VEXSE-317012 format. One line per field, with one value per residue (C-alpha): residue number from 1; residue in three letters; x, y, z. Coordinates in pm, whole numbers, plus 50000, padded with zeros to 5 digits. Each point is the difference from the previous one (the first is absolute). Example, Ala and Ser with C-alpha at 12.3 -4.5 7.8 and 13.67 -1.06 7.14 Angstrom:
nr = (1; 2)
rest = (ALA; SER)
x = (51230; 50137)
y = (49550; 50344)
z = (50780; 49934)
***
This chain:
nr = (1; 2; 3; 4; 5; 6; 7; 8; 9; 10; 11; 12; 13; 14; 15; 16; 17; 18; 19; 20; 21; 22; 23; 24; 25; 26; 27; 28; 29; 30; 31; 32; 33; 34; 35; 36; 37; 38; 39; 40; 41; 42; 43; 44; 45; 46; 47; 48; 49; 50; 51; 52; 53; 54; 55; 56; 57; 58; 59; 60; 61; 62; 63; 64; 65; 66; 67; 68; 69; 70; 71; 72; 73; 74; 75; 76; 77; 78; 79; 80; 81; 82; 83; 84; 85; 86; 87; 88; 89; 90; 91; 92; 93; 94; 95; 96; 97; 98; 99; 100; 101; 102; 103; 104; 105; 106; 107; 108; 109; 110; 111; 112; 113; 114; 115; 116; 117; 118; 119; 120; 121; 122; 123; 124; 125; 126; 127; 128; 129; 130; 131; 132; 133; 134; 135; 136; 137; 138; 139; 140; 141; 142; 143; 144; 145; 146; 147; 148; 149; 150; 151; 152; 153; 154; 155; 156; 157; 158; 159; 160; 161; 162; 163; 164; 165; 166; 167; 168; 169; 170; 171; 172; 173; 174; 175; 176; 177; 178; 179; 180; 181; 182; 183; 184; 185; 186; 187; 188; 189; 190)
rest = (MET; LYS; ILE; TYR; GLU; GLY; LEU; LYS; LEU; ARG; ARG; SER; TYR; TYR; GLN; LEU; ASN; LYS; GLU; LEU; PRO; VAL; SER; THR; ASP; GLU; ILE; HIS; ALA; LEU; ILE; ASN; GLU; VAL; THR; GLU; LEU; VAL; PRO; ASP; ALA; PHE; ASN; MET; LYS; SER; ALA; ARG; VAL; VAL; VAL; ALA; LEU; GLY; ASP; LYS; GLN; ASP; ASP; LEU; TRP; ASN; GLY; ILE; TYR; ASP; VAL; PHE; ASP; GLY; LYS; VAL; ALA; ARG; GLU; LYS; VAL; ASP; GLY; PHE; LYS; ALA; ALA; ALA; GLY; THR; ILE; LEU; TYR; PHE; TYR; ASP; GLU; ASP; VAL; VAL; ARG; GLY; LEU; GLN; GLU; LYS; PHE; ALA; VAL; TYR; ALA; GLU; ASN; PHE; PRO; VAL; TRP; ALA; ASN; GLN; ALA; ASN; GLY; MET; LEU; GLN; ILE; ASN; ILE; TRP; SER; ALA; LEU; ARG; GLU; LEU; GLY; VAL; GLY; ALA; ASN; ILE; GLN; HIS; TYR; ASN; PRO; VAL; ILE; ASP; ASP; PHE; VAL; HIS; ASP; MET; PHE; GLY; LEU; PRO; GLU; ASN; TRP; LYS; LEU; VAL; ALA; GLN; MET; PRO; PHE; GLY; GLY; ILE; VAL; ILE; GLU; PRO; ALA; SER; LYS; ASP; LYS; GLU; ASN; ILE; ALA; GLU; ARG; VAL; LYS; LEU; TYR; GLU)
x = (49985; 50141; 50054; 49761; 49746; 50033; 49976; 49676; 49847; 50127; 49718; 49930; 49760; 49831; 49768; 50220; 49963; 50196; 49936; 50347; 49982; 50361; 50172; 50191; 50318; 49967; 49933; 50321; 50200; 49885; 50087; 50332; 50083; 49867; 50181; 50338; 49946; 49912; 50273; 50129; 50230; 50361; 49865; 49941; 49716; 49813; 49643; 49864; 49676; 49784; 49676; 49706; 49769; 49744; 49989; 50271; 49786; 49719; 50220; 50159; 49681; 49850; 50304; 50010; 49634; 50082; 50293; 49783; 49772; 49691; 50093; 49977; 49688; 49968; 49852; 50305; 50225; 49800; 50006; 50376; 49993; 49760; 50281; 50218; 50320; 50198; 50335; 50181; 50275; 50298; 50351; 50305; 50132; 50321; 50058; 49934; 50227; 50281; 49991; 49946; 50318; 50198; 49892; 49928; 49973; 49655; 49910; 49674; 49893; 50017; 49681; 49836; 50122; 49906; 49642; 50033; 50107; 49707; 49756; 50141; 49972; 49635; 49877; 50186; 49856; 49657; 50009; 50125; 49757; 49714; 50182; 49898; 49657; 50056; 49847; 50191; 50009; 50247; 49947; 50203; 49918; 50363; 50159; 49687; 50037; 50381; 50054; 49713; 50138; 50341; 49906; 49752; 50256; 50312; 50161; 50309; 49932; 50213; 49741; 49793; 49636; 49902; 49668; 49748; 49857; 49718; 49925; 49751; 49739; 49815; 49632; 49898; 50179; 50041; 49829; 50178; 50228; 49926; 50294; 50194; 50169; 50349; 50148; 49952; 50253; 50231; 50181; 50199; 50284; 50178)
y = (50004; 50348; 50215; 50243; 49744; 49914; 50377; 50009; 49717; 50163; 50180; 50081; 49712; 50090; 49713; 49677; 49689; 49725; 49767; 50001; 49897; 49858; 49871; 50198; 49821; 50151; 50355; 49947; 49890; 50300; 50255; 49842; 50018; 50349; 50138; 49837; 50169; 50345; 50236; 50217; 50308; 49881; 49645; 50067; 49747; 50218; 49842; 49786; 49811; 49815; 49803; 49936; 49718; 49804; 50102; 50262; 50146; 50030; 50127; 50263; 50170; 49963; 50158; 50285; 50055; 50006; 50237; 50253; 49979; 50002; 50291; 49792; 49834; 49632; 49927; 50127; 49802; 49697; 50031; 49975; 49731; 49795; 49967; 49690; 50174; 50328; 50084; 50237; 50214; 50136; 50126; 49938; 50342; 49840; 49897; 50373; 50149; 49770; 50132; 50356; 49959; 49807; 50258; 50323; 50210; 49835; 49941; 50220; 49793; 49648; 50015; 50136; 49708; 49749; 50135; 49973; 49640; 49927; 50148; 49793; 49689; 50086; 50086; 49680; 49768; 50149; 49938; 49657; 49912; 50132; 49767; 49711; 50094; 50141; 50353; 50253; 50364; 50219; 50163; 50245; 49961; 50079; 50156; 49971; 49624; 49957; 49919; 49732; 49842; 49973; 49838; 49772; 49854; 50043; 50233; 50196; 50376; 50081; 49847; 50320; 49905; 50165; 49836; 49726; 49796; 49768; 49739; 49744; 49843; 50256; 50046; 50270; 50146; 50402; 50220; 50109; 50310; 50298; 50049; 50314; 50239; 49892; 50263; 50218; 49786; 49889; 50240; 49879; 50221; 49915)
z = (49998; 49914; 50306; 49904; 49939; 50377; 50098; 49807; 50205; 50330; 50188; 50370; 50115; 50313; 50013; 50068; 50157; 50147; 49680; 49809; 49643; 50067; 50303; 50240; 49899; 49655; 50148; 50221; 49718; 49771; 50296; 50032; 49635; 49948; 50314; 49844; 49683; 50073; 49974; 50294; 49949; 50067; 50012; 50383; 50026; 50261; 49947; 50280; 49973; 50248; 49887; 50269; 49921; 50184; 50375; 49956; 49720; 50247; 50315; 49773; 49892; 50341; 50156; 49748; 50103; 50358; 49949; 49851; 50315; 49770; 49804; 49683; 49885; 50109; 49666; 49799; 50207; 50001; 49626; 50004; 50271; 49745; 49773; 49976; 50092; 50041; 49864; 50223; 49838; 50165; 49917; 50221; 50149; 50114; 49642; 49882; 50271; 49924; 49636; 50115; 50191; 49733; 49719; 50202; 49675; 49936; 50374; 49970; 49685; 50166; 50186; 49680; 49796; 50258; 49987; 49614; 49986; 50260; 49771; 49704; 50203; 50112; 49653; 49851; 50264; 49967; 49629; 50010; 50267; 49754; 49718; 50233; 50045; 50354; 50076; 50243; 50102; 50187; 50343; 50191; 50388; 50084; 50219; 50240; 49972; 49995; 50370; 49966; 49699; 50135; 50312; 49831; 49768; 50226; 49720; 50041; 50092; 49671; 49778; 49906; 49909; 49668; 49888; 50043; 49719; 50085; 49725; 49949; 49777; 49777; 50112; 49766; 49711; 50062; 49745; 49687; 50024; 49764; 49768; 50091; 49779; 50053; 49817; 50303; 50190; 49737; 49757; 49705; 49832; 49705)
***
């Protein structure tokens, strides 16, 4: 499949369930492969990924609701909890700091580059999941949930949480998108 065909399939699926069209082993293999293939400036390999499934998936979203102390709608959080799993994206701040020290002239750019690499990882995993018939969406409950997530999974403090991606079986296809006038965002000069 051509990469842009995968991008065309990728959408934000908010109505997900725990019925995956593929095994969790296939999803784990996909995440491993994409994580290895996605580039990172200076080959820093800063991305870190945690996948919550089963009881951990439910505990994650129940805990997120609790952290917000009722300030987020239970129905919204339960929608994410209904998914088969959640991919948590991080970057390793120790890796970034190490390169900042080694290449001081570029020091201020390394956190930016780590975030760029993480974004590439997210879109590639998201598109690859969709090619398998799995729906997903992206959430950003961090930094409010950072301490809870680190404690729940026993993660090092230097793993900076970037995003959360609930994924699962697709319950309903989202409405089609209106075609935008892309010339407002893309300029070509010859």
